[in-house]
N, C-alpha and C positions, 0 to 999 in steps of 0.2 A: 504493499500499499504506500502511496506517496506520503512523504514526510510533510508535516505542517511547518510553514515558515511564518515568522512574524510579519506583520503588515509593513514595517520599516524595511525589512530585508527584501520583501517582494518588490516594493517600489524602487529600492535602491538598485536592484538588478534590472527591473523592467524599463525604467526611464532611459538609462544609458544605452540599452540594446535597441530601443525604439529610435533613439537619436542616431545610432550607427546605422540602422536599417534605412533611415531617411536619407542619409548621405550616400549610402551604397545605391539606393534606388534612383538617385539623381545622376549617377555616373554610368558611362557606357560599360556594357558587360565585359568587353575585352580588357579594359582598365581594371575593373574589379577583379577579374581572374588573375591578372599579373600581380596586383597588389596582395591578393590572398596567397599567392605562391610565396611571396616574401615573408608573409606572416607565418606560413607553414615552416619556412626555413628557420625563422627565429624560434619558434616553438620547439623544433627539433633540437636546436643548439642549446636552448636554455632549460628545457624540462627534462632533466636527467632521468627521473623515474619512468616517465612515459616513453622516452627514447629507448631505455633499456628493455622495457616490456615489449616494444614493437620489435626490437632487434632480436630478443630471445625467441619470440614467436616465429619470426622469419627464419632464423637459423635452424630451429627444430623442424620447420616445414620444408626447408630447402637445404638439407645437411651437406650437400656437395658444393654449395656456393662459397665464394670467397668472402672474406670480411668486407671488402670493398663493394662487392655486389649487394650484400646484406644492408650495409649502411646506406648505400644509394637508394635501395628500395624503401627502407624505412623513412628516409627523408622525402621521397616523392609521394609516399602515402600520406604524409602529414600535409604536404602541399595540396593534395587532392582533398583532404578533409576540410581544410579552410575554404577552398574554392566551393565545395559542396555546401557546407553549412552557412557560409556568409554570402558569397556572390550568387550562387544559384538558389539558395534558400530564400533570399529576399526577392530576386527578380523573376523566378520561375512563374509565379501567378500572373504577372503581366505579359510574359512571353508566350506561355502555353495557354491559348485560348481556342475556342472553336474554329476561328478563322485563320490562326497563325501557327498552330501546333506543327503543321507539316514542314515548316522552315527549320525546325529544331529536332524533330524526331522522325526516325526511319524505322519501319517495322519489317522484320525479316523472319520468314518461316513460321508465321503465326496462323496458318490456314485452319488448323484444328481448333484453335482458340476462337478465331473469328466466326467459325461455323456455330459454336456453342453459344457465343454471345448473340448472334443474330436469332437463333432459335430460343433464346431466353432460357438456356440450360446452364445451371451453376457450375463453376469450376473453382477448385482451390488453387490459388496462385501462391507460390513461395519464391523467395529470393533471399540473398544474404546481405551483409553489410559491404556490398561491392557495387561499383558504379554509383548510380543514383537510385537508391532503393525506394524513394518516394515517387518516382516518375511514372511508373506503370499505372498504379492506382489513380494518380492524379489525372493522367492522360485519358484513361478509360472513362473517368467521370466527366471530363471535358467533352468526350464524344457522346455522352448521354447514356452509358451503360451502367446499370446498378452494380455497385461494388462496395464492400465494407472491408475495413482493415483493422487488425488488432494492434494496439500501441500502448505503451506505458504512459500514464499521465505524468506531467512534469510536477516537481515539488512546488514550483512557483505558480500559484493559480492565475495570476495576471498573464504570465508568459504562456501558460497552458491554453488559456482562452484565446489569446491572440493567435497562436500557431494553429489551434483547431479551427479558427475562422478561416485562415488561409487554406488549410487542407480541405475543408468542407465546402469551399466556395462554389464548386460545381456539382455537389451532390455526393462526393465521397463520404461515406459514413465511417467514423472512427469510434471503435469500441475499446474501452480501457481494458487492460488485462485482468483487473480484479473482478472475477465473477463474470467474465465475458463470454465463456463458452456456451451457456444456454442461449444467449442472444444470437450467437453465430449459428447455432443449430436452427433457430427460428428463421433466420435470414436465408439459409440454405434451403430450408423447406419451402420458402417462398421464392425460390429461383434467383437468389442474389448470390453473386460470386463473392468469395472472401479471400483476403490476402494476408500472409504472414511473413515476417522477417524471421527466417527459420534457422539461423546459425547462432542463437544466443544460448549460453549455458543454461541447461534445464535442471541443474541441481542433482541431488541424489535420487530423485524420483524419475529421472529421465532414462531413455535407453542409451546405452553406450555403444556408439557405432563409429566406424573409421572415419577419420577426417585428417588428411595430410599425414598418414602413417601413425596416428595415435588415436586412442579411443576418446570420444568427446560426448558428453551428456547432451542428449537431443530430445526435443519435445515429442511425446507420444500422441498428443491431442490431434495433430494434423492427420496422422494415419488413421486414428480412431474415427475422425469425422468423415474421411474419404470412404472408409469401410462401411460406416453406418449408413451413409447416403448413396453409396455406390457411384461416386463421382470421380473424375480424374484429377490428378495433380499436375499443374503446369509449372515447371521451374523456369523462371523468366529472368533474363539479365538485361539491365539497361546500362550499356557501356558508353562511356564518353569517347568521342572520336576526335583525334588531332588536337587534344588539349583545349578544346573550345566548348561552348554550350551547344554541342551537337551530339545527339545520342542515337545509338542503334538499340532497339528493343527486339530481342530474339529469344526463342525458346531453346533452352539448353537440354531439357528432357520433358517428356510428356508421358506420365505414368497412367496407364489405363487399368480400370478394375480387372479386366480379364488377365492381366499380367500378374497381379499379386494373388489372385484366387488360385493360381497354380502352385503357390509356394507353401511349404510346410509351416512357416511362421510368417504370415502375411504382414503383420505389424512391423516386425523387425526388418523385413525386406523393404517395405515402403520407406521407413525411416532411414535405413542405410542408403537407399537409392537417392532419395532427395538430398541427403547430405553429400553424396558423391557428386550430384549435379552442381551443388553450390561450390564444391571444391574445383570443379571444372570451370565454373565462372571465374573464380579467383585466379586460377592458372592462366586463364585467357587474358586477364589484365590485373596482375598482382599489385601494381602501383595504385589501383583504385579500390583496394581492400582496406578496411579499418583494422589494421594489425594491432591496434591499441587495446581492443577489448579482450576480455579474459575467457576465450572460447574453451579452454581446457582447464578451467579452474576446478571443477568437481572431478573427483577421481573414483573409480569403481571401488567398492568395499574391499574386495579381495586384494586390490593393489595397496590400499591404505594399510592393510593387515600384513603385507609382505608375503602373500600366498600366491601360488601359481594361477594362471587363468583357468576358471572353471570349465569343465568339459562341455557343459551346456552352451556357454558362450563360444567356445571353439566350434561346436557344431553349427551354431547360428552363423558364424563368420564363414565357414566352409560351404554353407548352403547358398551363399550369395554367388549368382552366376559369374560375376566379374572378378571374384576373389582368386588370386594366384598364390602359389607356395611362397614366393618371395615376399608378397604383401602380408600374408599371414605370419610369416617369420618376423617381419618388421614389427608387427603389432605385439607379438609375444616378447620380442626383444625389448621393446619399450616398457613392457610390464616388468620384466627383469631388472632393467636399469632403474626404474622407480623404486624397486624394493631394496636396492643396494644402499 
């Protein structure tokens, strides 16, 4: 649940940010993108703790990269973060409109999604903290398609209301995380598509599935909703092109109900497969991933206790059609290293 802030704290944060947004809104996007790049460089240089977290995550995900490659990627990801949150976050609502969206957004390989939208059949959309994860839902709402998204409310009520107003300008419905699943169920039952940012740490109650060669706690609710309502999951990536406010929205994977019904453990299969799709998005544009967040924070119980990987989990991993011996060995080796 969102933490309560004092009225003074809320206004002391809200007013300066609205002032910054006003200045950003008056400047050309190209200038804002370049300015935010410099702010990202400053953040990388000055914020030691966050820099180290990003570097550690990148090193573990790309173990064969040199220190120079890792440092360069960490720096570029922070540049992207500032460009996304400041430049694009402020100006996207004025640029993405029913008459202008085509200047900034290109759709690729979305035929299956388009067919379901036209027929008013719901789809579960998932993406990760890569590219512009707000863009798909916002653009679909601009085009007039009913869609809802799950989001964590901000601690600052003033900021939360301001940002919600921007997000919901064209009909995108934002559902707060706390107790939001029943609402999502009702929306799906009424043929509304729903979206999730699906690469957040799910705590000890999540399913531990592979992500960049390590097990990561991942939400079960997405697979449960898909199975309950027998609807597909579309893994969609909005990738920035050429460092500008130009995006390609493409489908990385489309998981049909017929595919998981053939599996011995459908829920584990769905969760592992959409996590794999997010990994593919990140590999496609690693500089556009939010390497700062703690994706691998929660660890499996057996790992915390220094025990070997349970046979049940090994069988689940072996059942994944794309699992190889080398990938499985990497996962078990990671468990051994954590226990040392």
